[in-house]
C-alpha beads as a LAMMPS data file, in Angstrom:
LAMMPS data file: protein, C-alpha beads

59 atoms
58 bonds

1 atom types
1 bond types

-500.0 500.0 xlo xhi
-500.0 500.0 ylo yhi
-500.0 500.0 zlo zhi

Masses

1 110.0

Atoms # bond

1 1 1 -144.738 181.703 186.286
2 1 1 -144.065 184.842 184.169
3 1 1 -140.695 185.335 182.910
4 1 1 -139.466 188.863 182.386
5 1 1 -136.757 189.672 179.874
6 1 1 -134.272 192.404 181.019
7 1 1 -132.586 194.523 178.318
8 1 1 -129.375 196.230 179.134
9 1 1 -128.189 199.000 176.999
10 1 1 -124.459 199.274 176.012
11 1 1 -122.574 202.381 175.409
12 1 1 -122.752 201.760 171.669
13 1 1 -126.580 201.938 172.176
14 1 1 -126.144 205.425 173.287
15 1 1 -123.287 206.815 171.173
16 1 1 -123.047 204.386 168.231
17 1 1 -119.601 203.067 167.096
18 1 1 -118.037 206.512 166.563
19 1 1 -114.416 206.336 168.158
20 1 1 -114.477 209.966 169.514
21 1 1 -117.766 209.544 171.306
22 1 1 -116.833 206.131 172.710
23 1 1 -113.506 207.568 173.812
24 1 1 -115.335 210.624 175.604
25 1 1 -117.768 208.068 177.021
26 1 1 -114.893 206.283 178.823
27 1 1 -113.912 209.680 180.688
28 1 1 -117.493 210.648 181.527
29 1 1 -118.544 210.456 185.249
30 1 1 -120.162 207.150 185.906
31 1 1 -123.472 209.150 187.104
32 1 1 -123.861 210.520 183.753
33 1 1 -123.123 207.203 182.054
34 1 1 -125.765 205.445 184.138
35 1 1 -128.320 208.062 183.436
36 1 1 -127.818 207.890 179.595
37 1 1 -127.841 203.977 179.909
38 1 1 -131.174 204.113 181.704
39 1 1 -132.778 206.480 179.159
40 1 1 -133.798 206.015 175.722
41 1 1 -131.588 208.772 174.592
42 1 1 -129.068 208.209 171.532
43 1 1 -126.483 210.828 170.881
44 1 1 -124.974 211.412 167.512
45 1 1 -122.418 214.263 168.175
46 1 1 -119.673 214.968 170.712
47 1 1 -121.193 218.358 171.555
48 1 1 -124.504 216.660 172.661
49 1 1 -122.757 213.956 174.570
50 1 1 -120.689 216.732 176.498
51 1 1 -123.839 218.772 177.044
52 1 1 -125.725 215.787 178.527
53 1 1 -122.928 214.761 180.643
54 1 1 -122.544 218.068 182.148
55 1 1 -126.377 218.319 182.599
56 1 1 -126.770 214.907 184.280
57 1 1 -123.809 215.610 186.730
58 1 1 -125.500 218.901 187.889
59 1 1 -128.805 217.242 188.873

Bonds

1 1 1 2
2 1 2 3
3 1 3 4
4 1 4 5
5 1 5 6
6 1 6 7
7 1 7 8
8 1 8 9
9 1 9 10
10 1 10 11
11 1 11 12
12 1 12 13
13 1 13 14
14 1 14 15
15 1 15 16
16 1 16 17
17 1 17 18
18 1 18 19
19 1 19 20
20 1 20 21
21 1 21 22
22 1 22 23
23 1 23 24
24 1 24 25
25 1 25 26
26 1 26 27
27 1 27 28
28 1 28 29
29 1 29 30
30 1 30 31
31 1 31 32
32 1 32 33
33 1 33 34
34 1 34 35
35 1 35 36
36 1 36 37
37 1 37 38
38 1 38 39
39 1 39 40
40 1 40 41
41 1 41 42
42 1 42 43
43 1 43 44
44 1 44 45
45 1 45 46
46 1 46 47
47 1 47 48
48 1 48 49
49 1 49 50
50 1 50 51
51 1 51 52
52 1 52 53
53 1 53 54
54 1 54 55
55 1 55 56
56 1 56 57
57 1 57 58
58 1 58 59
């Protein structure tokens, strides 16, 4: 029987440990958070995070 290891990303995997990014993450719509967690995207600036959150909520 094969075993599969499942890896769950954390918000810190997306935005790092920057306090401003983590604070904005907490206010983002859940839909945008989920899309980012499921992707391989890492974000380094608040502007990028806001843009992605807006984009993912429009889809």
